[in-house]
N, C-alpha and C positions, 0 to 999 in steps of 0.2 A: 060344657059344664063349667060352672064358676068355681074358682078356688080362692082360698084366703091364704095370705102369707103372714104367718105369726112369728114374731121375734120377741125373745125374752130380753127385756131391757132393765129389769130390776131384780135383785137377788131375792131368793125365797127365804133367806136367813131371817128369822124373826116373824115370818108370815104364819098365818093360821094354818095348822096342819092340813085341813081340808083343801086350802088353796094350794099348798105345796104338792099334794097328791094330784090335784087338777092340772097343774103345770106339767107334772111328769106324765100324766095321761095324754096330754097334748103332744108329747114327744120332745119336750124341751128339757135339756139337762144342764146346759151351760149358758152363761150370759152371752148375749149378742148372737146366739144361734137361731137360725130360722128354719121353720118347717112349712111345707105347703100342705094344706088340709082342704077337704071338700067343704064347700059352702052349704051347710045344711043346718037344721034347727039344733041338733045336738052340739055341733061344733060352736055355733053362735052362742049357745047357752054357757058352754065351758069358758069361752073367751070373755063373755059378759061377767062371769064370776071373778075372773082374775084380771080385769081390764086395767087395774092399777099397776100390774107387773109386766104387761105385754104391749106390743105395738102391732096393729093389724092393718094390712094393706090388701086391696083387691088384686088378685093375680090372674 
């Protein structure tokens, strides 16, 4: 099963509140922290919404 490695590279300070909640829902709390998430439509949609704040790699 494929996974995505998502890293928070930009602060959520000043971000739209909806984007801030999306980043937290992805499991990211601090800058430069990485989480491994399953590669599915829900995860891809969340990452797409906050693509300016995160870096995504295939894991």
